[in-house]
C-alpha positions, 0 to 999 in steps of 0.5 A: 378148868373151872374157876377164876383164871390166875397167873401162869408160869412157864419153862422150856424143856429139852424133851418131847411133849409125850415124855414130859406129859407122861411124867407130869400126868403121874401125879403120885410123882409130883413130890419128886420135882416139887420145889425145895420150899414146898417139900411136898409129899404125895401118895396115891389112893388107887392104881398107879396109872394116871386116870381122871378121878384118881385122888392123892393125899398130899402135904406141902409147905404153905406160908411156912406151915405144913398144909395137907390136901387132897389132889384129884386128876380132873382132865387128861388130854395126852400129850397136850394137858393135865388138869388137877384140883387140890382141896385143902382147909382154905378151899380148892385150887386148880392147876392146868399143865399144858405141853406145847411142842417148841424148838425140838422140845416142850414149852410147859405152862402151868396156870392156877385157878381159884375154884373155891377160895376165901373172899379175900383169896385174890388179895392174899394171893397178891400179897404172897405172890413172891413166895408162890413164885419161888414155889412154882418156879422152883418146881418147874426148874426141878421138872426141867432138870429131871426131864433133861438129865434122866430117863424119867 
């Protein structure tokens, strides 16, 4: 992933990496496990099959305001990782999801990257990190619940 590496968030899921990877790679379904605070909606612009270059129109809540973005799959390495970039009016952020086999399940790690951000982007990130944690931890918690309680 290009850009400045940022923090990571992790969750352990009692499901095989192949299953978790397939669900996360289906970017058009990210709204199903988005955090309640984000209230994400997302719609694909092409086929439903995940592929590098696929784009999606998304909208979530960022700092209390609705924030439209274009999301693009930039790399897929089944069943190890999914990389996406989100472009909005503030810049471009990268998101890397990795899936590591662990104790009969999967350790999911999500790391963000500052690809193109305002000069003070890192400062704003530190100021609002607690709100970002609520969003990303909530999403990973929802992903865990979905994967462990259904045949998703």
